[in-house]
N, C-alpha and C positions, 0 to 999 in steps of 0.2 A: 504494500500500500504506500509506503514512503516513496518509492520510486515514481509513482504516478504524480507526485507533487514536486519532484525535483525541478522540472522545467518551469513550473509556476513560481517556485521560490526564487529561481534565478531571474525570472522576468520581474518579479516584485523588487528584488534588490537593484536590478538595472533601472527600474522606474525611479526608485529613491535616489540613486546616484546620478541620474539625469538632472535632478533638481539640486542636489547638494552631495558631491562626492565625499565630503567629510563626515557624513552621517554613518554611524555603525548600525547595521541591521542584524538583529538576532531573531531568527524564526525557529520555533521549536520543531524537533524532528517529527512529532506527532501532534495531531489536533486533539483538543479536549472538548467533548460534547459538540463535535463537528465544526469547531472554530479554532483558528490559530490566534494566539495572543502574541503579537509581534512587538518587540522593543526597538525603538528608534532612539539612538543616543548621539548627541553632538556635545562634546565637552562634558560639562557636568549636568547637562539637561537631558532628561530621559522622558520619552512619551511612549505610551502603549496604544496599539491599535488592535481591535478585534476584527478579524476577517474570516468569513465563512469559507469552508472547503470549496463550495461551488464558486464563490467569487475568485478564489485563488486559481482554480482550474480554468475559469473563463479568461484569465489574463493571457493564457497561451492560445486559446481557441478563438477569441473574439476581440478584434482590435477596438471596437467600440467600448467594451468593458475595460480594456487596458487604458483607453483615453479617460474614461470616467474615474478610474483608480488614480491616474496621474493627477487629475484635477483635485481629487480628495487629498492626495499626498501633498500637493502644493500648499494646502491649508494647514497641514500638520508638521511639515518639515521646516 
């Protein structure tokens, strides 16, 4: 199951680094209750995002979903 999310996790990290390459992204290996709690850290500032499994998978399969996530991340990063 973890392998099916590898490409989505890479895409998520790439989206974050397009906005700010200095942000450290930590994505858990497995989801909890069908969501990933993702840590975004820049310097001493840490934020957490909760992203569903479906939204993660859509990043790879759907450019519109990736664009929406990019817009959401711009507000968070």
